[in-house]
Every structure is written in C-alpha cells, then in structure tokens.
mmCIF file of the C-alpha atoms, coordinates in Angstrom:
data_MODEL
# 
_entry.id   MODEL 
# 
loop_
_atom_site.group_PDB 
_atom_site.id 
_atom_site.type_symbol 
_atom_site.label_atom_id 
_atom_site.label_alt_id 
_atom_site.label_comp_id 
_atom_site.label_asym_id 
_atom_site.label_entity_id 
_atom_site.label_seq_id 
_atom_site.pdbx_PDB_ins_code 
_atom_site.Cartn_x 
_atom_site.Cartn_y 
_atom_site.Cartn_z 
_atom_site.occupancy 
_atom_site.B_iso_or_equiv 
_atom_site.pdbx_formal_charge 
_atom_site.auth_seq_id 
_atom_site.auth_comp_id 
_atom_site.auth_asym_id 
_atom_site.auth_atom_id 
_atom_site.pdbx_PDB_model_num 
ATOM 1   C CA . MET A 1 1   ? -73.687 -37.219 25.020 1.00 0.00 ? 1   MET A CA 1 
ATOM 2   C CA . ASN A 1 2   ? -71.779 -38.420 27.662 1.00 0.00 ? 2   ASN A CA 1 
ATOM 3   C CA . THR A 1 3   ? -68.778 -37.865 30.117 1.00 0.00 ? 3   THR A CA 1 
ATOM 4   C CA . GLU A 1 4   ? -66.311 -39.162 28.016 1.00 0.00 ? 4   GLU A CA 1 
ATOM 5   C CA . GLU A 1 5   ? -66.975 -37.119 25.234 1.00 0.00 ? 5   GLU A CA 1 
ATOM 6   C CA . LEU A 1 6   ? -67.299 -34.186 27.304 1.00 0.00 ? 6   LEU A CA 1 
ATOM 7   C CA . LYS A 1 7   ? -64.025 -33.909 28.434 1.00 0.00 ? 7   LYS A CA 1 
ATOM 8   C CA . ASN A 1 8   ? -63.063 -33.797 24.950 1.00 0.00 ? 8   ASN A CA 1 
ATOM 9   C CA . LYS A 1 9   ? -64.890 -30.595 24.217 1.00 0.00 ? 9   LYS A CA 1 
ATOM 10  C CA . LYS A 1 10  ? -65.061 -27.083 24.565 1.00 0.00 ? 10  LYS A CA 1 
ATOM 11  C CA . VAL A 1 11  ? -67.390 -26.201 27.603 1.00 0.00 ? 11  VAL A CA 1 
ATOM 12  C CA . MET A 1 12  ? -68.872 -22.859 28.247 1.00 0.00 ? 12  MET A CA 1 
ATOM 13  C CA . HIS A 1 13  ? -71.511 -22.254 31.394 1.00 0.00 ? 13  HIS A CA 1 
ATOM 14  C CA . VAL A 1 14  ? -73.780 -19.407 31.393 1.00 0.00 ? 14  VAL A CA 1 
ATOM 15  C CA . ASP A 1 15  ? -75.301 -18.489 35.004 1.00 0.00 ? 15  ASP A CA 1 
ATOM 16  C CA . THR A 1 16  ? -77.015 -16.015 36.623 1.00 0.00 ? 16  THR A CA 1 
ATOM 17  C CA . SER A 1 17  ? -77.157 -14.120 39.887 1.00 0.00 ? 17  SER A CA 1 
ATOM 18  C CA . CYS A 1 18  ? -80.186 -12.557 41.121 1.00 0.00 ? 18  CYS A CA 1 
ATOM 19  C CA . LYS A 1 19  ? -82.995 -13.692 39.151 1.00 0.00 ? 19  LYS A CA 1 
ATOM 20  C CA . LEU A 1 20  ? -84.983 -11.489 36.660 1.00 0.00 ? 20  LEU A CA 1 
ATOM 21  C CA . TYR A 1 21  ? -87.876 -11.057 38.597 1.00 0.00 ? 21  TYR A CA 1 
ATOM 22  C CA . GLU A 1 22  ? -86.308 -9.940  41.933 1.00 0.00 ? 22  GLU A CA 1 
ATOM 23  C CA . ASN A 1 23  ? -85.600 -6.137  42.216 1.00 0.00 ? 23  ASN A CA 1 
ATOM 24  C CA . LYS A 1 24  ? -82.029 -6.489  42.567 1.00 0.00 ? 24  LYS A CA 1 
ATOM 25  C CA . ASN A 1 25  ? -79.386 -5.840  39.589 1.00 0.00 ? 25  ASN A CA 1 
ATOM 26  C CA . THR A 1 26  ? -79.047 -9.565  37.785 1.00 0.00 ? 26  THR A CA 1 
ATOM 27  C CA . GLY A 1 27  ? -75.610 -10.514 36.500 1.00 0.00 ? 27  GLY A CA 1 
ATOM 28  C CA . ILE A 1 28  ? -75.368 -12.774 33.606 1.00 0.00 ? 28  ILE A CA 1 
ATOM 29  C CA . SER A 1 29  ? -71.947 -14.348 32.788 1.00 0.00 ? 29  SER A CA 1 
ATOM 30  C CA . PHE A 1 30  ? -70.433 -16.966 30.770 1.00 0.00 ? 30  PHE A CA 1 
ATOM 31  C CA . LYS A 1 31  ? -67.201 -18.921 31.873 1.00 0.00 ? 31  LYS A CA 1 
ATOM 32  C CA . ILE A 1 32  ? -65.131 -21.312 29.630 1.00 0.00 ? 32  ILE A CA 1 
ATOM 33  C CA . VAL A 1 33  ? -64.367 -24.392 31.486 1.00 0.00 ? 33  VAL A CA 1 
ATOM 34  C CA . GLY A 1 34  ? -60.593 -24.989 31.628 1.00 0.00 ? 34  GLY A CA 1 
ATOM 35  C CA . SER A 1 35  ? -59.904 -21.384 30.536 1.00 0.00 ? 35  SER A CA 1 
ATOM 36  C CA . ASN A 1 36  ? -59.635 -18.022 32.019 1.00 0.00 ? 36  ASN A CA 1 
ATOM 37  C CA . MET A 1 37  ? -62.151 -16.342 29.398 1.00 0.00 ? 37  MET A CA 1 
ATOM 38  C CA . HIS A 1 38  ? -65.169 -14.806 30.969 1.00 0.00 ? 38  HIS A CA 1 
ATOM 39  C CA . GLY A 1 39  ? -67.321 -12.187 30.319 1.00 0.00 ? 39  GLY A CA 1 
ATOM 40  C CA . GLY A 1 40  ? -70.770 -11.103 31.824 1.00 0.00 ? 40  GLY A CA 1 
ATOM 41  C CA . ILE A 1 41  ? -73.695 -8.334  31.425 1.00 0.00 ? 41  ILE A CA 1 
ATOM 42  C CA . VAL A 1 42  ? -75.617 -6.380  34.150 1.00 0.00 ? 42  VAL A CA 1 
ATOM 43  C CA . LEU A 1 43  ? -79.027 -5.689  33.731 1.00 0.00 ? 43  LEU A CA 1 
ATOM 44  C CA . SER A 1 44  ? -79.706 -2.971  36.306 1.00 0.00 ? 44  SER A CA 1 
ATOM 45  C CA . LYS A 1 45  ? -82.874 -2.598  38.046 1.00 0.00 ? 45  LYS A CA 1 
ATOM 46  C CA . LYS A 1 46  ? -83.847 0.345   36.541 1.00 0.00 ? 46  LYS A CA 1 
ATOM 47  C CA . LEU A 1 47  ? -83.564 -1.201  32.863 1.00 0.00 ? 47  LEU A CA 1 
ATOM 48  C CA . LYS A 1 48  ? -85.488 -4.199  34.311 1.00 0.00 ? 48  LYS A CA 1 
ATOM 49  C CA . LYS A 1 49  ? -88.303 -1.590  35.456 1.00 0.00 ? 49  LYS A CA 1 
ATOM 50  C CA . GLU A 1 50  ? -88.299 -0.249  31.930 1.00 0.00 ? 50  GLU A CA 1 
ATOM 51  C CA . LEU A 1 51  ? -88.622 -3.250  30.409 1.00 0.00 ? 51  LEU A CA 1 
ATOM 52  C CA . LYS A 1 52  ? -91.072 -4.538  32.841 1.00 0.00 ? 52  LYS A CA 1 
ATOM 53  C CA . ARG A 1 53  ? -93.290 -1.184  31.792 1.00 0.00 ? 53  ARG A CA 1 
ATOM 54  C CA . ASP A 1 54  ? -92.845 -1.475  28.036 1.00 0.00 ? 54  ASP A CA 1 
ATOM 55  C CA . LEU A 1 55  ? -92.540 -4.881  26.965 1.00 0.00 ? 55  LEU A CA 1 
ATOM 56  C CA . HIS A 1 56  ? -94.259 -6.619  29.969 1.00 0.00 ? 56  HIS A CA 1 
ATOM 57  C CA . ILE A 1 57  ? -90.999 -8.799  30.605 1.00 0.00 ? 57  ILE A CA 1 
ATOM 58  C CA . GLU A 1 58  ? -92.664 -10.571 33.533 1.00 0.00 ? 58  GLU A CA 1 
ATOM 59  C CA . GLU A 1 59  ? -94.712 -12.582 30.810 1.00 0.00 ? 59  GLU A CA 1 
ATOM 60  C CA . ASP A 1 60  ? -91.581 -14.163 29.631 1.00 0.00 ? 60  ASP A CA 1 
ATOM 61  C CA . TYR A 1 61  ? -88.766 -14.265 31.698 1.00 0.00 ? 61  TYR A CA 1 
ATOM 62  C CA . PRO A 1 62  ? -87.024 -17.440 29.053 1.00 0.00 ? 62  PRO A CA 1 
ATOM 63  C CA . ARG A 1 63  ? -87.025 -14.418 26.581 1.00 0.00 ? 63  ARG A CA 1 
ATOM 64  C CA . ILE A 1 64  ? -84.913 -12.044 28.280 1.00 0.00 ? 64  ILE A CA 1 
ATOM 65  C CA . TYR A 1 65  ? -82.918 -14.533 29.598 1.00 0.00 ? 65  TYR A CA 1 
ATOM 66  C CA . SER A 1 66  ? -82.095 -15.910 26.136 1.00 0.00 ? 66  SER A CA 1 
ATOM 67  C CA . ILE A 1 67  ? -81.739 -12.276 24.454 1.00 0.00 ? 67  ILE A CA 1 
ATOM 68  C CA . ALA A 1 68  ? -78.845 -11.687 27.159 1.00 0.00 ? 68  ALA A CA 1 
ATOM 69  C CA . ILE A 1 69  ? -77.297 -15.084 26.220 1.00 0.00 ? 69  ILE A CA 1 
ATOM 70  C CA . TYR A 1 70  ? -77.339 -13.982 22.772 1.00 0.00 ? 70  TYR A CA 1 
ATOM 71  C CA . TYR A 1 71  ? -75.694 -10.793 23.515 1.00 0.00 ? 71  TYR A CA 1 
ATOM 72  C CA . LEU A 1 72  ? -73.084 -12.670 25.713 1.00 0.00 ? 72  LEU A CA 1 
ATOM 73  C CA . ILE A 1 73  ? -71.908 -15.142 23.691 1.00 0.00 ? 73  ILE A CA 1 
ATOM 74  C CA . LYS A 1 74  ? -72.344 -14.215 19.636 1.00 0.00 ? 74  LYS A CA 1 
ATOM 75  C CA . GLU A 1 75  ? -68.935 -13.284 19.416 1.00 0.00 ? 75  GLU A CA 1 
ATOM 76  C CA . ARG A 1 76  ? -67.492 -16.155 21.069 1.00 0.00 ? 76  ARG A CA 1 
ATOM 77  C CA . LEU A 1 77  ? -69.359 -18.955 19.026 1.00 0.00 ? 77  LEU A CA 1 
ATOM 78  C CA . ASP A 1 78  ? -65.861 -20.051 18.112 1.00 0.00 ? 78  ASP A CA 1 
ATOM 79  C CA . ASP A 1 79  ? -64.749 -20.476 21.792 1.00 0.00 ? 79  ASP A CA 1 
ATOM 80  C CA . PHE A 1 80  ? -66.851 -23.057 22.548 1.00 0.00 ? 80  PHE A CA 1 
ATOM 81  C CA . GLU A 1 81  ? -68.355 -26.493 21.611 1.00 0.00 ? 81  GLU A CA 1 
ATOM 82  C CA . VAL A 1 82  ? -70.998 -26.977 24.170 1.00 0.00 ? 82  VAL A CA 1 
ATOM 83  C CA . LEU A 1 83  ? -73.265 -24.574 26.217 1.00 0.00 ? 83  LEU A CA 1 
ATOM 84  C CA . VAL A 1 84  ? -74.420 -25.219 29.687 1.00 0.00 ? 84  VAL A CA 1 
ATOM 85  C CA . ILE A 1 85  ? -77.030 -22.998 30.533 1.00 0.00 ? 85  ILE A CA 1 
ATOM 86  C CA . CYS A 1 86  ? -78.040 -23.013 34.114 1.00 0.00 ? 86  CYS A CA 1 
ATOM 87  C CA . GLY A 1 87  ? -81.893 -23.400 34.850 1.00 0.00 ? 87  GLY A CA 1 
ATOM 88  C CA . ASP A 1 88  ? -82.853 -20.100 35.961 1.00 0.00 ? 88  ASP A CA 1 
ATOM 89  C CA . GLU A 1 89  ? -85.664 -20.091 33.863 1.00 0.00 ? 89  GLU A CA 1 
ATOM 90  C CA . ASN A 1 90  ? -87.459 -22.302 32.152 1.00 0.00 ? 90  ASN A CA 1 
ATOM 91  C CA . PHE A 1 91  ? -84.876 -24.061 29.417 1.00 0.00 ? 91  PHE A CA 1 
ATOM 92  C CA . THR A 1 92  ? -86.952 -25.039 26.950 1.00 0.00 ? 92  THR A CA 1 
ATOM 93  C CA . TYR A 1 93  ? -88.215 -21.535 25.863 1.00 0.00 ? 93  TYR A CA 1 
ATOM 94  C CA . VAL A 1 94  ? -84.694 -20.304 26.549 1.00 0.00 ? 94  VAL A CA 1 
ATOM 95  C CA . LYS A 1 95  ? -83.289 -23.029 24.030 1.00 0.00 ? 95  LYS A CA 1 
ATOM 96  C CA . ARG A 1 96  ? -86.399 -22.450 21.697 1.00 0.00 ? 96  ARG A CA 1 
ATOM 97  C CA . TYR A 1 97  ? -85.328 -18.466 21.728 1.00 0.00 ? 97  TYR A CA 1 
ATOM 98  C CA . LEU A 1 98  ? -81.680 -18.904 21.579 1.00 0.00 ? 98  LEU A CA 1 
ATOM 99  C CA . ASP A 1 99  ? -82.522 -21.128 18.092 1.00 0.00 ? 99  ASP A CA 1 
ATOM 100 C CA . LEU A 1 100 ? -84.344 -18.276 17.102 1.00 0.00 ? 100 LEU A CA 1 
ATOM 101 C CA . LEU A 1 101 ? -81.937 -15.578 17.927 1.00 0.00 ? 101 LEU A CA 1 
ATOM 102 C CA . PHE A 1 102 ? -79.186 -17.387 16.108 1.00 0.00 ? 102 PHE A CA 1 
ATOM 103 C CA . CYS A 1 103 ? -80.940 -19.237 13.070 1.00 0.00 ? 103 CYS A CA 1 
ATOM 104 C CA . ASN A 1 104 ? -79.168 -17.444 10.589 1.00 0.00 ? 104 ASN A CA 1 
ATOM 105 C CA . LYS A 1 105 ? -75.733 -18.265 12.336 1.00 0.00 ? 105 LYS A CA 1 
ATOM 106 C CA . LYS A 1 106 ? -74.511 -21.647 10.436 1.00 0.00 ? 106 LYS A CA 1 
ATOM 107 C CA . ILE A 1 107 ? -72.087 -22.001 13.398 1.00 0.00 ? 107 ILE A CA 1 
ATOM 108 C CA . TYR A 1 108 ? -74.489 -21.944 16.116 1.00 0.00 ? 108 TYR A CA 1 
ATOM 109 C CA . SER A 1 109 ? -76.237 -25.061 14.585 1.00 0.00 ? 109 SER A CA 1 
ATOM 110 C CA . THR A 1 110 ? -72.929 -27.273 15.106 1.00 0.00 ? 110 THR A CA 1 
ATOM 111 C CA . LYS A 1 111 ? -73.037 -26.432 19.307 1.00 0.00 ? 111 LYS A CA 1 
ATOM 112 C CA . LYS A 1 112 ? -74.641 -28.716 21.565 1.00 0.00 ? 112 LYS A CA 1 
ATOM 113 C CA . VAL A 1 113 ? -76.827 -26.701 23.959 1.00 0.00 ? 113 VAL A CA 1 
ATOM 114 C CA . ILE A 1 114 ? -77.829 -28.302 27.680 1.00 0.00 ? 114 ILE A CA 1 
ATOM 115 C CA . SER A 1 115 ? -79.290 -27.602 30.680 1.00 0.00 ? 115 SER A CA 1 
ATOM 116 C CA . MET A 1 116 ? -77.570 -28.084 33.655 1.00 0.00 ? 116 MET A CA 1 
ATOM 117 C CA . GLY A 1 117 ? -79.764 -30.509 34.895 1.00 0.00 ? 117 GLY A CA 1 
ATOM 118 C CA . GLU A 1 118 ? -78.798 -32.804 31.970 1.00 0.00 ? 118 GLU A CA 1 
ATOM 119 C CA . LEU A 1 119 ? -75.111 -32.176 32.942 1.00 0.00 ? 119 LEU A CA 1 
ATOM 120 C CA . ARG A 1 120 ? -75.731 -33.548 36.149 1.00 0.00 ? 120 ARG A CA 1 
ATOM 121 C CA . GLU A 1 121 ? -77.579 -36.465 35.258 1.00 0.00 ? 121 GLU A CA 1 
ATOM 122 C CA . MET A 1 122 ? -74.562 -37.319 33.002 1.00 0.00 ? 122 MET A CA 1 
ATOM 123 C CA . THR A 1 123 ? -71.615 -36.960 35.623 1.00 0.00 ? 123 THR A CA 1 
ATOM 124 C CA . GLY A 1 124 ? -73.579 -38.331 38.101 1.00 0.00 ? 124 GLY A CA 1 
ATOM 125 C CA . LYS A 1 125 ? -72.948 -35.670 40.597 1.00 0.00 ? 125 LYS A CA 1 
ATOM 126 C CA . LYS A 1 126 ? -76.490 -34.100 41.982 1.00 0.00 ? 126 LYS A CA 1 
ATOM 127 C CA . LYS A 1 127 ? -74.861 -31.041 43.711 1.00 0.00 ? 127 LYS A CA 1 
ATOM 128 C CA . LEU A 1 128 ? -72.695 -30.036 40.667 1.00 0.00 ? 128 LEU A CA 1 
ATOM 129 C CA . LYS A 1 129 ? -72.505 -26.225 40.772 1.00 0.00 ? 129 LYS A CA 1 
ATOM 130 C CA . SER A 1 130 ? -72.055 -23.799 37.460 1.00 0.00 ? 130 SER A CA 1 
ATOM 131 C CA . TYR A 1 131 ? -68.559 -22.833 36.336 1.00 0.00 ? 131 TYR A CA 1 
ATOM 132 C CA . ALA A 1 132 ? -69.818 -19.650 36.024 1.00 0.00 ? 132 ALA A CA 1 
ATOM 133 C CA . ASP A 1 133 ? -71.654 -19.073 39.430 1.00 0.00 ? 133 ASP A CA 1 
ATOM 134 C CA . ASN A 1 134 ? -68.923 -16.643 40.833 1.00 0.00 ? 134 ASN A CA 1 
ATOM 135 C CA . SER A 1 135 ? -68.100 -15.059 38.043 1.00 0.00 ? 135 SER A CA 1 
ATOM 136 C CA . ALA A 1 136 ? -71.829 -13.559 37.564 1.00 0.00 ? 136 ALA A CA 1 
ATOM 137 C CA . ARG A 1 137 ? -71.983 -12.586 41.291 1.00 0.00 ? 137 ARG A CA 1 
ATOM 138 C CA . SER A 1 138 ? -68.950 -10.570 40.467 1.00 0.00 ? 138 SER A CA 1 
ATOM 139 C CA . TYR A 1 139 ? -70.448 -9.127  37.532 1.00 0.00 ? 139 TYR A CA 1 
ATOM 140 C CA . ARG A 1 140 ? -73.723 -8.577  39.444 1.00 0.00 ? 140 ARG A CA 1 
ATOM 141 C CA . LYS A 1 141 ? -71.512 -6.663  42.180 1.00 0.00 ? 141 LYS A CA 1 
ATOM 142 C CA . ARG A 1 142 ? -69.257 -4.773  40.298 1.00 0.00 ? 142 ARG A CA 1 
ATOM 143 C CA . GLY A 1 143 ? -70.301 -4.439  37.065 1.00 0.00 ? 143 GLY A CA 1 
ATOM 144 C CA . LEU A 1 144 ? -72.196 -1.259  36.941 1.00 0.00 ? 144 LEU A CA 1 
ATOM 145 C CA . LYS A 1 145 ? -69.221 0.679   39.399 1.00 0.00 ? 145 LYS A CA 1 
ATOM 146 C CA . SER A 1 146 ? -66.975 2.982   37.661 1.00 0.00 ? 146 SER A CA 1 
ATOM 147 C CA . LEU A 1 147 ? -63.531 1.269   36.196 1.00 0.00 ? 147 LEU A CA 1 
ATOM 148 C CA . ILE A 1 148 ? -61.516 2.594   39.054 1.00 0.00 ? 148 ILE A CA 1 
ATOM 149 C CA . ARG A 1 149 ? -63.692 0.911   41.418 1.00 0.00 ? 149 ARG A CA 1 
ATOM 150 C CA . GLN A 1 150 ? -64.024 -2.021  39.335 1.00 0.00 ? 150 GLN A CA 1 
ATOM 151 C CA . GLN A 1 151 ? -60.277 -2.737  39.589 1.00 0.00 ? 151 GLN A CA 1 
ATOM 152 C CA . GLU A 1 152 ? -60.755 -5.037  42.514 1.00 0.00 ? 152 GLU A CA 1 
ATOM 153 C CA . GLY A 1 153 ? -59.849 -8.688  41.828 1.00 0.00 ? 153 GLY A CA 1 
ATOM 154 C CA . LYS A 1 154 ? -60.392 -9.896  38.448 1.00 0.00 ? 154 LYS A CA 1 
ATOM 155 C CA . GLU A 1 155 ? -60.805 -7.759  35.560 1.00 0.00 ? 155 GLU A CA 1 
ATOM 156 C CA . LEU A 1 156 ? -64.396 -7.703  34.249 1.00 0.00 ? 156 LEU A CA 1 
ATOM 157 C CA . ASN A 1 157 ? -65.374 -8.255  30.198 1.00 0.00 ? 157 ASN A CA 1 
ATOM 158 C CA . LEU A 1 158 ? -68.213 -6.584  30.203 1.00 0.00 ? 158 LEU A CA 1 
ATOM 159 C CA . VAL A 1 159 ? -70.616 -6.668  27.647 1.00 0.00 ? 159 VAL A CA 1 
ATOM 160 C CA . LYS A 1 160 ? -72.475 -3.487  26.971 1.00 0.00 ? 160 LYS A CA 1 
ATOM 161 C CA . ILE A 1 161 ? -76.365 -3.900  26.689 1.00 0.00 ? 161 ILE A CA 1 
ATOM 162 C CA . SER A 1 162 ? -78.977 -1.407  26.454 1.00 0.00 ? 162 SER A CA 1 
ATOM 163 C CA . TYR A 1 163 ? -82.913 -1.150  26.362 1.00 0.00 ? 163 TYR A CA 1 
ATOM 164 C CA . LYS A 1 164 ? -82.869 -0.403  22.537 1.00 0.00 ? 164 LYS A CA 1 
ATOM 165 C CA . LEU A 1 165 ? -80.605 -3.992  21.963 1.00 0.00 ? 165 LEU A CA 1 
ATOM 166 C CA . ILE A 1 166 ? -83.180 -5.547  24.249 1.00 0.00 ? 166 ILE A CA 1 
ATOM 167 C CA . ARG A 1 167 ? -86.489 -4.356  22.608 1.00 0.00 ? 167 ARG A CA 1 
ATOM 168 C CA . ASP A 1 168 ? -84.817 -4.765  18.892 1.00 0.00 ? 168 ASP A CA 1 
ATOM 169 C CA . LYS A 1 169 ? -84.345 -8.680  19.532 1.00 0.00 ? 169 LYS A CA 1 
ATOM 170 C CA . TRP A 1 170 ? -87.646 -8.966  21.628 1.00 0.00 ? 170 TRP A CA 1 
ATOM 171 C CA . GLU A 1 171 ? -89.065 -7.543  18.325 1.00 0.00 ? 171 GLU A CA 1 
ATOM 172 C CA . GLU A 1 172 ? -87.090 -9.656  16.082 1.00 0.00 ? 172 GLU A CA 1 
ATOM 173 C CA . ILE A 1 173 ? -88.450 -12.751 18.183 1.00 0.00 ? 173 ILE A CA 1 
ATOM 174 C CA . ASN A 1 174 ? -91.829 -11.522 18.141 1.00 0.00 ? 174 ASN A CA 1 
ATOM 175 C CA . ASN A 1 175 ? -91.763 -10.843 14.042 1.00 0.00 ? 175 ASN A CA 1 
ATOM 176 C CA . ILE A 1 176 ? -90.425 -14.612 13.801 1.00 0.00 ? 176 ILE A CA 1 
ATOM 177 C CA . LEU A 1 177 ? -93.276 -16.045 16.019 1.00 0.00 ? 177 LEU A CA 1 
ATOM 178 C CA . ARG A 1 178 ? -96.065 -14.507 13.978 1.00 0.00 ? 178 ARG A CA 1 
ATOM 179 C CA . LYS A 1 179 ? -95.074 -16.204 10.466 1.00 0.00 ? 179 LYS A CA 1 
# 
C-alpha cells in the first residue's frame, strides 16, 4: 500500500495515553481521519491492579492492548478500511491477538492493519504523530469523571469495559492458543 492508495481509504488511528505498565489511568482511543468520529476506553489504576493480581498481565501487555482495541472497534468495523495502531506495545503480538479475537468476523478480514511505524515509512514523515494522540489524552484525563465534570470540551464517546469483559477475552485467547 502506498500513500496514494491510503488517501482514498477511510483510516482509523488507535493510540494510548500512559503506558499499561505505568501506575496511572490509561486512555485508549480511536479517531477516524477526516471525520469527527472518535471513541475511547479508560483502564483505571484499580482495574489494572486487579488484572495484574489475577491474570498476571505484566507478562503480556500486548494482549490487554488488543483486548481494549477489540472492544473499542468491534461496533465500528464498517467505519474504516485501514487500522493504524500506535507502537505502544509490540505490534506483531497486538495484531496476532486481534486476528484471534476477530477470527469469526468476516468483515475484519477485509481490513488492513498497520503499525504507526509502517505509516511513517509510507509517508516518509519520521515525526508523524497519531491522529488519536490528543483524544487518548482526553479520555484518560476525563473519562472516569462524573458526566457533569466531563462536559468541558468535546463530548466523550466512552466505551464501557470491565474486569469481567477483559477476563473473558483473556480466557478466550488462552483457549484458542491451547488448540
């Protein structure tokens, strides 16, 4: 794929604000280039602590990142053709886990999934920032606040995520890998 082909496609960027291993809330969001469509997830410090204790996520952060991306984009598969994932975690593993999670969705197989590094190589811009960078920061800072306190600035399209949802997908991936 080259930059000319990319211009004619709907592109979705996914980015994080604060790494998963940091002792802070982590915001993960998507933004579609050329539109106002965005959404995000916030993994609270408390949730990450529970996941570390029970699932030992520190051994496999790309899996948690891909599970969060799964919940973020599963209802939006019709809205994009190219998915650009920032390199906050090892892209090879993130893509592999996403492929496992979406193995039953035929529409996902039509999507092109690339890393931010690949996009930088294609465009020739070494300092290209993710389109979702600022929205990820907004979701991290405002996503867990009450609705009244969230209303400053752009309205957030928060995707709800819980310990149980993450644990279920974690186990689903374990079961697929065991086969």
